[in-house]
PASEBA-1860 file (N, C-alpha, C; in nm, 3 decimals):
! residues 310
1> MELRIFTE> 4.645/4.372/7.358/4.652/4.249/7.314/4.562/4.195/7.205 ~ 4.576/4.164/7.101/4.502/4.116/7.001/4.426/3.999/6.988 ~ 4.348/3.960/6.983/4.284/3.818/6.994/4.220/3.772/6.822 ~ 4.292/3.677/6.774/4.232/3.644/6.654/4.193/3.477/6.676 ~ 4.092/3.437/6.561/4.060/3.315/6.549/4.119/3.256/6.457 ~ 4.163/3.121/6.505/4.219/3.005/6.449/4.159/2.902/6.408 ~ 4.139/2.811/6.300/4.076/2.703/6.289/4.114/2.596/6.219 ~ 4.075/2.482/6.243/4.136/2.358/6.183/4.026/2.296/6.084
9> PQQGASYD> 4.008/2.329/5.970/3.912/2.263/5.871/3.935/2.143/5.824 ~ 4.052/2.075/5.867/4.076/1.935/5.811/3.980/1.832/5.895 ~ 3.986/1.884/6.025/3.907/1.811/6.129/3.753/1.787/6.091 ~ 3.688/1.858/6.004/3.547/1.853/5.960/3.475/2.009/5.948 ~ 3.467/2.055/5.831/3.416/2.197/5.794/3.421/2.213/5.656 ~ 3.267/2.276/5.620/3.275/2.279/5.478/3.313/2.452/5.497 ~ 3.330/2.490/5.348/3.333/2.657/5.322/3.224/2.722/5.370 ~ 3.066/2.681/5.407/2.959/2.733/5.447/2.996/2.750/5.604
17> DLLRVART> 3.049/2.631/5.683/3.113/2.642/5.813/3.208/2.750/5.853 ~ 3.299/2.761/5.764/3.402/2.821/5.772/3.353/3.010/5.741 ~ 3.266/2.997/5.676/3.185/3.150/5.628/3.122/3.179/5.753 ~ 3.026/3.107/5.815/2.979/3.119/5.928/3.066/3.166/6.059 ~ 3.187/3.100/6.064/3.288/3.127/6.189/3.356/3.271/6.121 ~ 3.387/3.285/6.033/3.451/3.405/5.981/3.364/3.552/5.990 ~ 3.212/3.543/5.961/3.148/3.656/5.971/3.106/3.632/6.127 ~ 3.129/3.548/6.204/3.089/3.563/6.344/3.194/3.636/6.408
25> AEDAGYGA> 3.330/3.585/6.369/3.445/3.658/6.413/3.442/3.826/6.387 ~ 3.415/3.842/6.273/3.425/3.977/6.164/3.339/4.069/6.270 ~ 3.186/4.024/6.271/3.105/4.104/6.381/3.147/4.127/6.529 ~ 3.242/3.988/6.596/3.241/4.015/6.715/3.393/4.112/6.743 ~ 3.426/4.158/6.630/3.547/4.254/6.657/3.670/4.184/6.660 ~ 3.705/4.052/6.604/3.834/3.985/6.619/3.912/4.025/6.523 ~ 4.057/4.047/6.529/4.144/4.114/6.444/4.175/4.037/6.325 ~ 4.150/3.896/6.314/4.183/3.806/6.183/4.099/3.705/6.218
33> FFRSDHYL> 4.082/3.612/6.097/4.029/3.470/6.090/4.146/3.388/6.023 ~ 4.214/3.290/6.093/4.293/3.204/6.041/4.242/3.087/6.033 ~ 4.322/2.983/5.928/4.286/2.838/5.919/4.429/2.785/5.931 ~ 4.395/2.659/5.927/4.561/2.564/5.925/4.520/2.517/5.753 ~ 4.666/2.450/5.702/4.674/2.410/5.592/4.688/2.267/5.567 ~ 4.598/2.206/5.604/4.603/2.066/5.586/4.489/1.959/5.519 ~ 4.545/1.867/5.464/4.473/1.816/5.392/4.386/1.661/5.415 ~ 4.459/1.634/5.555/4.395/1.483/5.623/4.376/1.543/5.733
41> KMGSADGL> 4.257/1.485/5.792/4.233/1.470/5.953/4.332/1.413/6.026 ~ 4.310/1.478/6.153/4.424/1.424/6.286/4.323/1.353/6.382 ~ 4.364/1.245/6.417/4.303/1.209/6.558/4.159/1.128/6.527 ~ 4.073/1.136/6.598/3.938/1.060/6.608/3.834/1.147/6.532 ~ 3.846/1.278/6.475/3.766/1.331/6.393/3.706/1.279/6.302 ~ 3.618/1.249/6.232/3.551/1.225/6.090/3.614/1.318/5.978 ~ 3.653/1.426/5.987/3.688/1.501/5.877/3.601/1.515/5.777 ~ 3.486/1.524/5.789/3.346/1.505/5.695/3.343/1.637/5.685
49> PGPTDPWI> 3.316/1.703/5.572/3.277/1.645/5.416/3.430/1.633/5.345 ~ 3.506/1.651/5.413/3.660/1.667/5.358/3.724/1.761/5.372 ~ 3.860/1.765/5.321/3.958/1.856/5.304/3.904/2.021/5.243 ~ 3.942/2.137/5.276/3.930/2.228/5.180/4.053/2.311/5.156 ~ 4.076/2.364/5.056/4.187/2.430/5.047/4.234/2.589/5.087 ~ 4.323/2.607/5.151/4.299/2.764/5.218/4.290/2.880/5.106 ~ 4.360/2.877/5.011/4.363/2.982/4.913/4.257/2.976/4.833 ~ 4.176/2.887/4.813/4.041/2.874/4.766/3.924/2.935/4.859
57> TFAGLARD> 3.970/2.885/4.988/3.846/2.933/5.090/3.884/3.090/5.122 ~ 4.010/3.129/5.118/4.013/3.274/5.120/3.961/3.368/5.003 ~ 3.961/3.306/4.889/3.934/3.361/4.771/3.779/3.393/4.804 ~ 3.684/3.301/4.867/3.568/3.292/4.873/3.546/3.422/5.004 ~ 3.604/3.406/5.097/3.580/3.476/5.219/3.640/3.648/5.170 ~ 3.710/3.659/5.083/3.748/3.778/5.058/3.662/3.876/4.997 ~ 3.553/3.805/4.922/3.414/3.842/4.893/3.311/3.841/4.992 ~ 3.301/3.747/5.062/3.210/3.738/5.181/3.199/3.781/5.297
65> TSRIRLGT> 3.331/3.858/5.320/3.365/3.912/5.448/3.394/4.072/5.393 ~ 3.400/4.168/5.498/3.477/4.298/5.433/3.564/4.352/5.481 ~ 3.601/4.309/5.659/3.682/4.371/5.745/3.777/4.280/5.790 ~ 3.753/4.179/5.825/3.853/4.101/5.893/3.983/4.049/5.834 ~ 4.095/4.048/5.882/4.195/4.012/5.816/4.201/3.809/5.775 ~ 4.272/3.797/5.675/4.276/3.653/5.661/4.415/3.588/5.643 ~ 4.437/3.468/5.729/4.564/3.422/5.705/4.575/3.286/5.729 ~ 4.684/3.222/5.745/4.728/3.088/5.723/4.822/3.048/5.835
73> LMTAATFR> 4.794/2.951/5.922/4.918/2.902/6.024/4.912/2.735/5.984 ~ 4.984/2.690/5.901/5.091/2.761/5.804/5.039/2.721/5.677 ~ 5.060/2.774/5.563/5.069/2.714/5.428/5.213/2.618/5.440 ~ 5.165/2.493/5.384/5.283/2.398/5.361/5.365/2.428/5.224 ~ 5.496/2.444/5.244/5.577/2.470/5.122/5.584/2.363/5.044 ~ 5.535/2.247/5.099/5.582/2.114/5.022/5.427/2.094/4.909 ~ 5.323/2.197/4.926/5.186/2.173/4.865/5.220/2.241/4.735 ~ 5.295/2.337/4.721/5.278/2.428/4.618/5.420/2.476/4.559
81> YPGPLAIS> 5.431/2.505/4.431/5.541/2.572/4.377/5.525/2.710/4.398 ~ 5.673/2.779/4.435/5.633/2.912/4.504/5.605/3.001/4.366 ~ 5.592/2.994/4.270/5.573/3.122/4.186/5.400/3.106/4.169 ~ 5.343/2.979/4.152/5.194/2.997/4.124/5.139/3.053/4.308 ~ 5.216/3.003/4.391/5.156/3.030/4.501/5.183/3.184/4.563 ~ 5.286/3.253/4.497/5.291/3.399/4.501/5.164/3.464/4.436 ~ 5.131/3.405/4.312/5.022/3.463/4.221/4.903/3.415/4.284 ~ 4.867/3.314/4.369/4.762/3.311/4.441/4.733/3.386/4.546
89> VAQVDQMS> 4.832/3.397/4.630/4.805/3.488/4.770/4.781/3.642/4.701 ~ 4.865/3.697/4.620/4.855/3.815/4.573/4.724/3.828/4.506 ~ 4.667/3.744/4.432/4.537/3.750/4.379/4.407/3.778/4.515 ~ 4.442/3.679/4.617/4.342/3.699/4.706/4.356/3.828/4.796 ~ 4.492/3.853/4.782/4.468/3.998/4.884/4.444/4.116/4.800 ~ 4.423/4.106/4.654/4.374/4.221/4.570/4.197/4.192/4.596 ~ 4.155/4.066/4.601/4.034/4.048/4.598/3.952/4.094/4.746 ~ 4.024/4.061/4.850/4.026/4.118/4.953/4.036/4.265/4.996
97> GGRVEFGI> 4.109/4.344/4.892/4.139/4.481/4.919/4.235/4.494/5.063 ~ 4.337/4.403/5.062/4.447/4.403/5.123/4.423/4.364/5.255 ~ 4.382/4.232/5.291/4.346/4.182/5.414/4.416/4.085/5.438 ~ 4.503/3.996/5.362/4.553/3.876/5.346/4.698/3.908/5.473 ~ 4.752/3.803/5.527/4.841/3.764/5.597/4.891/3.633/5.550 ~ 5.025/3.622/5.538/5.077/3.500/5.453/5.143/3.406/5.563 ~ 5.120/3.314/5.634/5.180/3.200/5.708/5.227/3.097/5.621 ~ 5.357/3.048/5.646/5.419/2.964/5.547/5.542/2.879/5.659
105> GAGWYEAE> 5.511/2.745/5.613/5.604/2.667/5.698/5.663/2.561/5.614 ~ 5.750/2.477/5.657/5.825/2.373/5.595/5.743/2.265/5.545 ~ 5.611/2.245/5.630/5.534/2.091/5.611/5.600/2.013/5.696 ~ 5.481/1.941/5.762/5.553/1.842/5.859/5.462/1.706/5.859 ~ 5.325/1.695/5.828/5.256/1.607/5.847/5.259/1.512/5.727 ~ 5.319/1.386/5.751/5.375/1.299/5.657/5.250/1.210/5.605 ~ 5.164/1.206/5.673/5.047/1.091/5.610/4.968/1.179/5.506 ~ 4.943/1.304/5.537/4.844/1.367/5.429/4.921/1.365/5.261
113> HTAYGIPF> 5.060/1.406/5.288/5.119/1.365/5.173/5.135/1.206/5.107 ~ 5.129/1.128/5.171/5.101/0.983/5.133/4.991/0.967/5.077 ~ 4.870/1.064/5.165/4.742/1.022/5.088/4.712/1.098/4.990 ~ 4.765/1.220/4.951/4.726/1.289/4.853/4.835/1.265/4.726 ~ 4.939/1.176/4.741/5.056/1.185/4.626/5.165/1.304/4.627 ~ 5.151/1.358/4.747/5.248/1.468/4.739/5.389/1.418/4.794 ~ 5.491/1.488/4.722/5.653/1.442/4.774/5.644/1.469/4.919 ~ 5.737/1.378/4.980/5.759/1.468/5.100/5.897/1.413/5.167
121> PAVGERFE> 5.998/1.525/5.112/6.152/1.499/5.127/6.182/1.475/5.279 ~ 6.276/1.447/5.306/6.363/1.462/5.423/6.380/1.585/5.486 ~ 6.372/1.608/5.627/6.350/1.732/5.696/6.447/1.851/5.630 ~ 6.587/1.819/5.591/6.707/1.928/5.544/6.646/1.950/5.430 ~ 6.598/1.869/5.337/6.532/1.928/5.190/6.438/2.020/5.236 ~ 6.327/1.959/5.303/6.214/2.074/5.311/6.257/2.202/5.353 ~ 6.342/2.215/5.432/6.386/2.344/5.505/6.445/2.424/5.398 ~ 6.533/2.334/5.311/6.593/2.401/5.198/6.504/2.471/5.106
129> RYEEQLAI> 6.361/2.405/5.088/6.273/2.420/4.977/6.210/2.556/5.045 ~ 6.181/2.512/5.154/6.110/2.639/5.268/6.184/2.794/5.235 ~ 6.310/2.784/5.244/6.363/2.876/5.243/6.412/2.972/5.082 ~ 6.406/2.846/5.018/6.399/2.912/4.851/6.278/2.947/4.825 ~ 6.177/2.899/4.883/6.021/2.969/4.838/6.008/3.085/4.926 ~ 6.033/3.085/5.081/6.059/3.237/5.107/6.103/3.342/5.014 ~ 6.238/3.330/4.976/6.306/3.413/4.887/6.244/3.470/4.739 ~ 6.167/3.340/4.683/6.102/3.349/4.578/5.963/3.427/4.581
137> ITGLWETP> 5.872/3.418/4.669/5.784/3.472/4.677/5.793/3.620/4.752 ~ 5.869/3.640/4.826/5.880/3.768/4.848/5.950/3.856/4.766 ~ 6.042/3.807/4.687/6.095/3.843/4.574/6.014/3.877/4.449 ~ 5.949/3.821/4.440/5.837/3.826/4.348/5.708/3.943/4.338 ~ 5.686/3.963/4.483/5.607/4.051/4.552/5.703/4.182/4.547 ~ 5.797/4.207/4.587/5.870/4.329/4.582/5.963/4.362/4.469 ~ 5.940/4.286/4.363/5.994/4.337/4.233/5.921/4.457/4.191 ~ 5.990/4.576/4.146/5.897/4.703/4.083/5.834/4.664/3.970
145> LGGTFSFE> 5.726/4.736/3.944/5.662/4.721/3.849/5.715/4.737/3.707 ~ 5.716/4.647/3.639/5.802/4.656/3.487/5.923/4.594/3.492 ~ 5.945/4.547/3.627/6.101/4.474/3.627/6.060/4.342/3.623 ~ 6.153/4.262/3.610/6.146/4.096/3.614/6.234/4.040/3.738 ~ 6.191/3.903/3.771/6.251/3.856/3.854/6.320/3.727/3.812 ~ 6.428/3.716/3.872/6.488/3.584/3.830/6.564/3.505/3.953 ~ 6.590/3.369/3.964/6.621/3.315/4.092/6.680/3.189/4.045 ~ 6.770/3.150/4.092/6.839/3.016/4.080/6.894/2.970/4.218
153> GKHYSLTD> 6.828/2.845/4.239/6.834/2.802/4.346/6.870/2.640/4.329 ~ 6.853/2.571/4.464/6.874/2.427/4.433/6.760/2.344/4.397 ~ 6.651/2.397/4.467/6.532/2.327/4.391/6.438/2.426/4.297 ~ 6.447/2.528/4.277/6.358/2.604/4.195/6.421/2.740/4.129 ~ 6.413/2.736/4.027/6.479/2.833/3.925/6.390/2.924/3.826 ~ 6.366/3.050/3.838/6.284/3.121/3.788/6.368/3.208/3.681 ~ 6.309/3.251/3.583/6.406/3.358/3.459/6.293/3.425/3.409 ~ 6.331/3.547/3.481/6.257/3.669/3.382/6.133/3.664/3.403
161> APALPKPA> 6.074/3.626/3.541/5.919/3.640/3.564/5.900/3.773/3.577 ~ 5.776/3.813/3.528/5.711/3.945/3.537/5.679/3.977/3.664 ~ 5.670/3.887/3.806/5.629/3.931/3.882/5.514/3.978/3.947 ~ 5.407/3.959/3.834/5.250/3.979/3.857/5.186/3.851/3.885 ~ 5.080/3.893/3.958/5.021/4.009/3.969/5.074/4.040/4.102 ~ 5.068/4.215/4.172/5.098/4.228/4.279/5.018/4.250/4.392 ~ 5.009/4.213/4.480/4.915/4.239/4.616/4.864/4.361/4.596 ~ 4.784/4.379/4.681/4.689/4.507/4.700/4.799/4.580/4.799
169> QEHVPVLI> 4.857/4.514/4.919/4.908/4.565/5.022/5.059/4.587/4.974 ~ 5.126/4.694/5.020/5.284/4.701/4.993/5.344/4.604/5.025 ~ 5.305/4.551/5.149/5.393/4.449/5.207/5.298/4.359/5.271 ~ 5.252/4.207/5.222/5.205/4.142/5.281/5.274/4.050/5.420 ~ 5.191/4.074/5.506/5.252/4.039/5.636/5.301/3.871/5.622 ~ 5.425/3.865/5.672/5.479/3.703/5.662/5.508/3.666/5.805 ~ 5.429/3.531/5.804/5.445/3.502/5.961/5.505/3.367/5.920 ~ 5.623/3.364/6.029/5.699/3.222/6.031/5.678/3.173/6.173
177> GGTGARRT> 5.693/3.033/6.210/5.647/3.005/6.352/5.745/2.876/6.367 ~ 5.736/2.815/6.500/5.780/2.670/6.527/5.901/2.676/6.605 ~ 5.930/2.534/6.673/6.022/2.552/6.783/6.194/2.526/6.737 ~ 6.196/2.520/6.606/6.326/2.495/6.527/6.432/2.584/6.598 ~ 6.539/2.490/6.665/6.653/2.592/6.737/6.740/2.687/6.656 ~ 6.749/2.648/6.536/6.866/2.714/6.454/6.782/2.773/6.327 ~ 6.766/2.688/6.226/6.707/2.745/6.089/6.579/2.861/6.123 ~ 6.487/2.782/6.179/6.369/2.862/6.192/6.376/3.012/6.284
185> PALAASYA> 6.447/3.048/6.356/6.491/3.172/6.391/6.579/3.244/6.270 ~ 6.657/3.177/6.243/6.752/3.243/6.116/6.649/3.308/6.013 ~ 6.549/3.212/5.992/6.443/3.232/5.867/6.369/3.348/5.921 ~ 6.318/3.358/6.053/6.203/3.460/6.076/6.302/3.596/6.066 ~ 6.432/3.617/6.114/6.506/3.724/6.129/6.492/3.804/5.974 ~ 6.513/3.681/5.897/6.525/3.739/5.750/6.407/3.774/5.684 ~ 6.281/3.708/5.722/6.151/3.726/5.639/6.039/3.769/5.712 ~ 6.025/3.741/5.856/5.939/3.750/5.931/5.873/3.895/5.968
193> TEFNLPFV> 5.727/3.931/5.934/5.667/4.046/6.004/5.606/3.981/6.135 ~ 5.591/3.857/6.172/5.548/3.825/6.296/5.578/3.655/6.316 ~ 5.643/3.655/6.428/5.669/3.486/6.488/5.579/3.439/6.573 ~ 5.523/3.310/6.526/5.405/3.256/6.616/5.459/3.120/6.665 ~ 5.438/3.100/6.786/5.452/2.952/6.859/5.320/2.939/6.875 ~ 5.300/2.783/6.834/5.166/2.714/6.824/5.187/2.608/6.931 ~ 5.094/2.604/7.021/5.076/2.520/7.140/5.216/2.450/7.215 ~ 5.280/2.563/7.279/5.393/2.531/7.383/5.365/2.601/7.470
201> GIDKAVEQ> 5.431/2.580/7.593/5.449/2.626/7.704/5.510/2.755/7.725 ~ 5.501/2.839/7.819/5.554/2.966/7.850/5.720/2.966/7.831 ~ 5.752/2.867/7.908/5.917/2.847/7.928/5.959/2.828/7.775 ~ 5.880/2.742/7.700/5.938/2.719/7.575/5.946/2.832/7.485 ~ 5.826/2.897/7.495/5.796/3.029/7.435/5.931/3.127/7.450 ~ 5.958/3.151/7.576/6.062/3.234/7.605/6.191/3.194/7.549 ~ 6.238/3.072/7.569/6.349/3.043/7.478/6.368/3.062/7.338 ~ 6.246/3.028/7.256/6.240/3.048/7.137/6.260/3.186/7.079
209> FARVDAAC> 6.162/3.273/7.130/6.164/3.436/7.113/6.320/3.463/7.141 ~ 6.371/3.431/7.224/6.531/3.469/7.269/6.610/3.436/7.161 ~ 6.587/3.305/7.107/6.657/3.263/6.963/6.617/3.358/6.854 ~ 6.507/3.407/6.832/6.465/3.484/6.721/6.524/3.625/6.746 ~ 6.540/3.669/6.867/6.628/3.805/6.886/6.747/3.779/6.887 ~ 6.816/3.666/6.898/6.941/3.655/6.852/6.990/3.641/6.702 ~ 6.913/3.569/6.651/6.911/3.556/6.518/6.883/3.711/6.452 ~ 6.834/3.812/6.486/6.811/3.928/6.443/6.915/4.024/6.460
217> AEMDRDPS> 6.996/3.998/6.596/7.098/4.041/6.638/7.214/4.040/6.510 ~ 7.224/3.911/6.459/7.347/3.878/6.399/7.319/3.932/6.272 ~ 7.196/3.978/6.241/7.201/4.033/6.101/7.148/4.199/6.105 ~ 7.184/4.252/6.222/7.158/4.383/6.285/7.000/4.431/6.229 ~ 6.918/4.333/6.274/6.786/4.368/6.247/6.716/4.405/6.387 ~ 6.638/4.488/6.409/6.579/4.506/6.536/6.482/4.432/6.572 ~ 6.500/4.354/6.675/6.367/4.245/6.696/6.213/4.297/6.723 ~ 6.229/4.409/6.754/6.102/4.474/6.784/5.996/4.490/6.686
225> EIIRSAAL> 6.076/4.480/6.560/6.013/4.482/6.432/5.928/4.358/6.378 ~ 5.935/4.244/6.453/5.888/4.107/6.438/5.780/4.108/6.554 ~ 5.645/4.076/6.530/5.524/4.077/6.590/5.564/3.915/6.673 ~ 5.512/3.915/6.813/5.516/3.787/6.870/5.353/3.752/6.907 ~ 5.334/3.603/6.864/5.229/3.567/6.918/5.221/3.434/6.965 ~ 5.112/3.392/6.991/5.070/3.241/7.038/4.967/3.179/6.998 ~ 4.949/3.044/6.959/4.831/2.969/6.910/4.836/2.904/7.047 ~ 4.693/2.903/7.082/4.656/2.834/7.210/4.517/2.787/7.197
233> VACVGRTD> 4.457/2.652/7.257/4.341/2.606/7.221/4.241/2.674/7.301 ~ 4.147/2.721/7.272/4.052/2.782/7.407/3.913/2.710/7.426 ~ 3.899/2.722/7.553/3.786/2.667/7.610/3.722/2.745/7.724 ~ 3.653/2.849/7.688/3.627/2.935/7.770/3.438/2.946/7.800 ~ 3.404/2.941/7.935/3.270/2.917/7.952/3.257/3.012/8.092 ~ 3.126/3.099/8.105/3.101/3.157/8.207/3.068/3.082/8.334 ~ 3.044/2.939/8.326/3.028/2.864/8.441/3.108/2.737/8.431 ~ 3.132/2.664/8.519/3.206/2.562/8.519/3.135/2.438/8.457
241> ADVARRAA> 2.982/2.458/8.416/2.928/2.364/8.334/2.955/2.393/8.184 ~ 2.958/2.535/8.171/2.989/2.551/8.034/3.118/2.508/7.970 ~ 3.201/2.535/8.097/3.347/2.516/8.044/3.358/2.336/8.028 ~ 3.294/2.254/8.081/3.272/2.140/8.104/3.229/2.074/7.971 ~ 3.129/2.148/7.934/3.048/2.104/7.815/3.106/2.119/7.669 ~ 3.222/2.238/7.675/3.307/2.264/7.564/3.397/2.180/7.571 ~ 3.488/2.174/7.647/3.574/2.063/7.646/3.528/1.920/7.613 ~ 3.411/1.868/7.659/3.369/1.742/7.592/3.331/1.762/7.461
249> AIGREVDE> 3.304/1.843/7.414/3.258/1.860/7.260/3.396/1.839/7.182 ~ 3.502/1.874/7.256/3.631/1.867/7.152/3.715/1.774/7.173 ~ 3.640/1.687/7.292/3.708/1.565/7.335/3.857/1.573/7.431 ~ 3.840/1.692/7.507/3.942/1.708/7.586/3.911/1.738/7.722 ~ 4.006/1.716/7.819/3.975/1.734/7.959/4.006/1.855/8.018 ~ 3.912/1.909/8.123/3.952/2.070/8.150/4.058/2.095/8.214 ~ 4.109/1.987/8.287/4.230/2.032/8.353/4.351/2.028/8.257 ~ 4.358/1.970/8.186/4.456/1.938/8.087/4.458/2.071/7.987
257> LKKNGLAG> 4.350/2.117/7.965/4.306/2.257/7.887/4.381/2.374/7.944 ~ 4.344/2.375/8.092/4.369/2.484/8.168/4.541/2.484/8.165 ~ 4.598/2.347/8.171/4.769/2.379/8.180/4.810/2.393/8.051 ~ 4.730/2.361/7.947/4.805/2.361/7.822/4.750/2.471/7.716 ~ 4.606/2.525/7.753/4.580/2.615/7.660/4.517/2.728/7.740 ~ 4.434/2.806/7.687/4.344/2.901/7.773/4.210/2.835/7.802 ~ 4.196/2.779/7.890/4.063/2.726/7.975/4.000/2.791/8.087 ~ 3.862/2.797/8.094/3.834/2.842/8.241/3.720/2.957/8.223
265> SPAEVVDR> 3.705/3.012/8.311/3.642/3.119/8.330/3.675/3.243/8.257 ~ 3.596/3.346/8.222/3.667/3.437/8.176/3.782/3.535/8.240 ~ 3.786/3.537/8.365/3.864/3.585/8.468/4.001/3.501/8.442 ~ 3.978/3.348/8.465/4.097/3.258/8.462/4.160/3.264/8.323 ~ 4.085/3.313/8.191/4.164/3.310/8.083/4.215/3.453/8.068 ~ 4.169/3.562/8.115/4.238/3.690/8.121/4.361/3.661/8.223 ~ 4.356/3.606/8.320/4.496/3.605/8.395/4.620/3.515/8.309 ~ 4.549/3.433/8.259/4.660/3.353/8.173/4.700/3.395/8.078
273> IGQWRDAT> 4.637/3.499/7.981/4.707/3.564/7.884/4.774/3.652/7.933 ~ 4.779/3.722/8.069/4.848/3.838/8.131/4.972/3.742/8.155 ~ 4.981/3.639/8.203/5.091/3.549/8.236/5.184/3.542/8.126 ~ 5.102/3.502/8.016/5.188/3.521/7.871/5.239/3.640/7.815 ~ 5.178/3.730/7.839/5.212/3.844/7.805/5.342/3.909/7.887 ~ 5.338/3.888/7.972/5.443/3.933/8.113/5.576/3.859/8.062 ~ 5.559/3.725/8.060/5.659/3.641/8.051/5.723/3.636/7.870 ~ 5.644/3.681/7.816/5.700/3.649/7.668/5.682/3.774/7.582
281> GIQRVYLQ> 5.615/3.863/7.605/5.571/4.007/7.531/5.480/3.974/7.421 ~ 5.419/3.863/7.403/5.329/3.846/7.276/5.270/3.961/7.272 ~ 5.202/3.996/7.150/5.102/4.089/7.131/4.968/4.018/7.068 ~ 4.998/3.938/7.036/4.863/3.864/6.972/4.834/3.699/7.023 ~ 4.719/3.662/7.028/4.657/3.540/7.046/4.596/3.486/6.958 ~ 4.626/3.369/6.916/4.533/3.269/6.814/4.439/3.204/6.872 ~ 4.332/3.207/6.895/4.249/3.122/6.969/4.214/3.024/6.880 ~ 4.259/2.903/6.912/4.223/2.788/6.815/4.086/2.717/6.857
289> ILDLADLD> 3.978/2.752/6.763/3.838/2.710/6.780/3.808/2.569/6.714 ~ 3.793/2.481/6.820/3.787/2.334/6.734/3.618/2.303/6.728 ~ 3.548/2.361/6.787/3.408/2.356/6.777/3.333/2.435/6.700 ~ 3.358/2.441/6.558/3.311/2.555/6.451/3.160/2.583/6.463 ~ 3.084/2.482/6.525/2.938/2.525/6.531/2.908/2.589/6.651 ~ 2.957/2.619/6.754/2.942/2.664/6.867/2.975/2.810/6.856 ~ 2.906/2.906/6.782/2.940/3.017/6.787/2.912/3.152/6.872 ~ 2.849/3.091/6.974/2.825/3.160/7.111/2.961/3.125/7.152
297> HLNDIAMD> 3.044/3.037/7.167/3.172/3.066/7.221/3.275/3.191/7.160 ~ 3.271/3.206/7.048/3.346/3.336/6.998/3.247/3.449/7.056 ~ 3.148/3.452/7.073/3.098/3.555/7.132/3.093/3.606/7.264 ~ 3.091/3.466/7.329/3.137/3.500/7.477/3.290/3.537/7.492 ~ 3.367/3.508/7.400/3.485/3.545/7.451/3.501/3.681/7.415 ~ 3.442/3.738/7.293/3.463/3.878/7.266/3.383/3.974/7.355 ~ 3.294/3.918/7.423/3.215/3.985/7.539/3.302/3.975/7.677 ~ 3.337/3.876/7.714/3.378/3.874/7.844/3.507/3.864/7.864
305> VAPQLT> 3.599/3.864/7.761/3.775/3.835/7.760/3.833/3.928/7.709 ~ 3.800/3.978/7.602/3.854/4.079/7.508/3.853/4.211/7.587 ~ 3.739/4.269/7.634/3.748/4.400/7.685/3.861/4.401/7.820 ~ 3.873/4.302/7.868/3.984/4.307/7.996/4.126/4.306/7.953 ~ 4.147/4.283/7.824/4.278/4.271/7.765/4.316/4.418/7.724 ~ 4.386/4.502/7.813/4.414/4.626/7.767/4.554/4.649/7.733
END
């Protein structure tokens, strides 16, 4: 079982804050540092000093870290044109020596689109654009050197794109996720290296992974090729007081976190991850870390939880 760190910088984080967390995660042995792609805070957080862009963040982290993998849960297809996005991600992959993982979704948070003047189509159109972006971005990366890539879709058209630059990796991992019952599993079967379920219960996860498996069967793809993962908020402490303090710092109740996330003592969290693994077959857990100032939290989990996950 691999543990990864997942952050929500729109709630309030500078690049330096994210760098401290990424370097701590790297030194502690986590598999990856991930972040969201949002331009507006949620809930009661002040959001200061303001939002940061993930691919600009990763360009910095590509040079300021050396081993940890870097990725998004999830880049919003509504925010960017697919051609320039493919260029940005490929460049960051080169800058990092091949450490990028590319999570992409349809986009869902209408308020941030309104705040920053980004069009927010109806959900059907968003998924159409999302599907076209997946085809274009992967098509650009997979076009052989010296070749060109063209695409004619409902929303995007490319003509004789040189399909450059290429990522450092031969195949950049593509993450798809969410609970959509029809289009999401089909897109995962077509494009995903990994399928991620964020902040759902075990029963819901079992149902959705089964849909992905069924979609794979329809296109004759082995579902075991797709890594299964979950994202869950983390609140771990060696004592009840530690857990309560960390829950209070993120404005949550301990009992609620134990029900819906990974909270409690190291033993409790190891047991809960085991329940997830046994029921769903997940291979990775993204630990949503909401208090980015509490670097001891990352170290405690690395020392007290990770070694027990065999």
